[in-house]
C-alpha positions in Angstrom: -0.2 -2.3 -1.6 1.6 -2.6 1.2 0.9 0.5 3.8 4.3 1.0 6.0 6.0 4.5 5.7 4.5 7.9 6.9 3.9 8.6 3.2 2.2 5.6 2.2 -0.1 6.2 5.0 -0.8 9.5 4.1 -2.9 8.2 1.1 -5.0 6.9 3.5 -6.6 9.5 5.6 -8.7 11.1 3.3 -12.4 10.8 2.4 -14.1 11.4 -0.5 -17.7 13.2 0.1 -20.2 13.6 -2.5 -23.6 15.4 -1.6 -26.6 15.8 -3.0 -29.6 18.5 -2.4 -33.2 18.2 -2.3 -33.7 19.3 -6.0 -30.9 17.2 -7.7 -27.9 19.0 -7.2 -24.5 17.2 -6.8 -21.3 18.4 -5.2 -18.2 16.9 -4.0 -15.8 17.8 -2.0 -12.7 16.2 0.7 -12.8 15.2 4.3 -10.1 13.4 6.5 -9.8 11.1 9.6 -9.0 13.0 12.4 -8.4 10.6 15.8 -8.6 12.1 19.9 -8.4 10.5 22.8 -11.7 10.9 24.8 -12.4 11.5 28.4 -13.8 7.7 29.0 -9.8 6.4 27.9 -10.6 5.4 24.4 -10.3 7.2 20.9 -12.6 9.0 19.1 -12.6 9.2 15.3 -14.1 12.1 12.9 -14.2 13.1 9.7 -13.3 16.8 8.9 -14.2 18.5 6.4 -15.5 22.1 5.7 -19.1 24.0 6.2 -19.7 24.8 2.7 -18.4 21.1 1.6 -22.1 20.0 3.3 -24.5 22.9 3.6 -27.4 22.2 2.2 -27.2 18.6 1.4 -30.2 16.1 2.1 -27.3 13.4 1.5 -24.3 13.2 2.3 -22.1 10.3 1.2 -18.8 9.6 2.7 -16.2 6.8 0.3 -13.8 4.8 2.3 -11.8 2.1 0.5 -12.4 -1.3 1.6 -10.1 -3.5 3.8 -9.0 -6.9 2.7 -7.2 -8.3 6.1 -4.8 -5.6 7.0 -4.4 -4.2 3.5 -6.5 -1.9 1.5 -8.5 -3.5 -1.2 -7.8 -0.9 -4.3 -10.8 -0.4 -6.8 -13.5 -1.2 -3.6 -15.1 0.7 -1.5 -17.6 1.1 1.9 -19.7 4.1 2.3 -21.4 6.0 4.7 -24.3 7.8 4.5 -25.6 10.8 6.4 -27.1 14.0 6.6 -25.9 17.6 6.2 -27.7 18.2 10.0 -25.4 15.5 11.6 -22.1 17.7 11.0 -20.9 19.8 13.6 -19.8 23.3 12.4 -17.1 25.2 14.3 -19.4 27.7 16.5 -17.4 30.8 15.2 -19.5 31.5 11.4 -16.1 32.6 9.8 -14.4 29.5 10.7 -14.9 27.2 7.9 -14.4 23.8 9.3 -17.4 21.1 9.9 -17.2 17.4 11.8 -19.0 14.5 12.1 -18.2 11.1 14.5 -17.7 8.7 12.2 -16.1 5.8 14.7 -19.3 3.9 15.5 -20.6 3.4 11.8 -17.0 2.2 10.7 -17.5 -0.5 13.9 -20.8 -1.5 12.3 -19.5 -1.9 9.1 -16.7 -4.1 10.4 -19.1 -6.3 12.4 -21.1 -7.0 9.1 -18.3 -8.0 7.2 -17.2 -4.9 5.5 -14.5 -3.2 6.8 -13.1 -0.2 5.8 -9.4 0.7 5.6 -8.1 4.4 6.4 -5.7 5.8 8.8 -6.3 8.8 10.6 -4.3 11.8 11.6 -3.8 12.2 15.4 -4.9 15.5 17.4 -1.5 15.3 18.5 0.0 16.2 14.9 -1.6 19.0 14.7 0.7 22.2 14.6 1.4 24.4 17.3 2.5 27.5 17.4 5.9 25.7 19.5 6.3 23.0 17.0 6.4 25.5 14.1 9.3 27.0 15.8 11.9 25.0 14.8 10.8 25.4 10.9 10.8 28.5 8.6 7.7 30.3 8.4 7.8 29.7 4.7 7.9 26.0 3.9 6.7 23.2 0.8 3.4 21.8 2.1 1.7 19.0 0.6 -2.0 18.8 0.6 -4.4 15.6 -0.3 -7.6 15.3 -1.9 -10.1 15.4 -5.1 -9.6 18.9 -7.0 -12.9 19.0 -9.0 -13.9 15.5 -8.3 -10.8 14.0 -9.6 -9.3 10.6 -8.3 -8.1 7.9 -9.6 -11.0 5.6 -10.2 -9.2 2.2 -10.5 -7.6 2.4 -7.5 -9.8 4.7 -6.0 -6.7 7.0 -4.2 -6.6 10.5 -4.0 -4.8 12.8 -5.9 -1.6 14.4 -4.2 -0.4 17.8 -4.4 2.2 20.0 -3.6 3.0 23.8 -3.1 4.5 26.3 -0.3 3.3 28.4 2.3 2.4 31.6 0.7 2.4 33.9 4.2 3.9 32.8 7.3 2.4 29.8 9.2 3.1 31.0 12.5 1.3 34.4 11.8 -2.6 34.4 11.6 -3.5 36.0 7.7 -5.7 39.0 8.3 -6.1 38.5 11.8 -7.8 35.1 11.6 -6.7 31.2 12.0 -5.5 31.1 8.6 -2.4 31.2 6.1 -2.1 30.9 2.5 -0.5 28.7 0.5 0.7 28.6 -3.0 -0.8 25.9 -4.5 -3.4 24.7 -7.6 -6.3 24.5 -5.0 -9.4 24.0 -6.8 -13.1 23.0 -6.1 -13.4 19.3 -4.8 -10.1 20.1 -2.9 -12.1 21.9 -0.1 -11.4 19.7 3.1 -7.9 18.6 2.0 -6.1 18.6 4.8 -2.4 20.6 4.3 0.7 18.8 6.0 4.2 19.7 6.5 6.2 16.6 5.7 9.8 16.8 6.8 12.8 16.0 4.5 15.0 13.1 5.3 18.7 14.4 6.4 17.2 17.9 5.6 18.3 21.1 7.9 16.5 22.3 9.8 16.2 26.4 10.6 19.5 26.0 12.7 21.4 24.3 10.4 21.4 20.9 12.4 21.1 17.7 9.9 20.1 14.5 11.5 21.3 11.5 9.3 20.1 8.2 9.5 17.8 8.8 12.5 14.1 8.3 13.0 12.1 10.2 10.2 10.2 13.1 11.8 6.2 13.1 11.5 4.1 15.0 9.1 2.7 17.8 10.9 -1.1 18.6 10.3 -0.9 22.6 9.1 -4.6 22.8 8.9 -7.7 22.3 6.1 -7.9 24.0 2.8 -11.1 26.0 2.5 -11.1 28.3 -0.4 -9.0 29.7 -3.0 -8.8 33.2 -4.3 -10.6 34.4 -7.6 -9.9 37.4 -9.9 -12.5 38.9 -12.3 -11.2 38.2 -16.2 -13.1 40.1 -18.7 -14.0 38.2 -21.9 -13.7 39.6 -25.2 -16.3 39.9 -27.6 -17.0 40.8 -30.6 -20.7 43.0 -30.2 -20.0 46.1 -28.0 -23.5 46.2 -26.7 -24.2 45.7 -23.3 -21.9 45.7 -20.5 -18.5 44.1 -20.5 -19.2 40.1 -19.5 -16.5 38.6 -16.8 -15.1 35.1 -16.0 -13.6 34.2 -12.6 -10.0 32.7 -12.5 -8.6 30.9 -9.9 -4.7 32.5 -8.9 -3.7 29.6 -7.3 -3.7 31.1 -3.6 -5.8 28.9 -1.3 -6.8 29.7 1.9 -6.1 27.2 4.9 -8.1 27.4 8.2 -5.4 26.3 10.9 -5.0 23.0 12.7 -5.4 24.9 15.9 -8.8 25.5 15.4 -9.4 21.6 14.1 -8.1 20.7 17.4 -10.1 22.9 19.4 -13.5 22.0 17.9 -12.9 18.5 18.2 -11.9 18.6 21.8 -15.2 20.6 22.4 -17.1 17.5 20.5 -15.8 15.1 22.6 -15.9 16.6 26.1 -19.3 17.5 24.7 -20.7 14.4 24.1 -22.4 15.8 20.9 -20.5 14.2 18.7 -23.2 12.5 15.8 -23.5 8.2 16.0 
């Protein structure tokens, strides 16, 4: 598979995360690769996910695709193993973002002849208030990950889903650094990056259309962390006892904004506390 266009590259920025607790309970989620310039003039590489994806896990496995030269080796993987304590969470307990440095570990894999193939999101792609001014407050969004742990088991590629912003992207929902998306978000989607992918030759909010010009790069809007649910009563023939309920997803996902991702990445790198 050739990986040339911006859209093709988005397929290789995610990492499937699987977890195992001391008592044998398994979990899964999504992470994605973020690159940030460091004070030494180099680039640090981080895996971004949610705190709740890795919380309480004795073992956290991050599954990457293998590389064959400059191309992905579909169907083959490389795995990094860590502990939940090695992830650094956002200092605000209400912001569900966690990160771990993986650059050194990926370099070691390459040195042993087992390189991983990946692409990363630069922090320069993080949506700022200024960048969002060129777009409508409600726009189509694309998010990538492993809903319910689902992925293409033959190629190991992730699942790409789309929806649209359900609240204004440039307004903090409920006073927090979040906005909502109207999309099918399921467990396992936690940690999925959310992008605004400008369409070629589509007009901007001012009516300007560029034909034949360079494609505008995707904007990282944030990371999926949760989905709203509702209680639904379960019908039963036996009227004795209380009415049982099940929880039904209502397709409104909670996204923590990219500015919180960028702030945590900058703090980790400047503070020199990246996990190896």
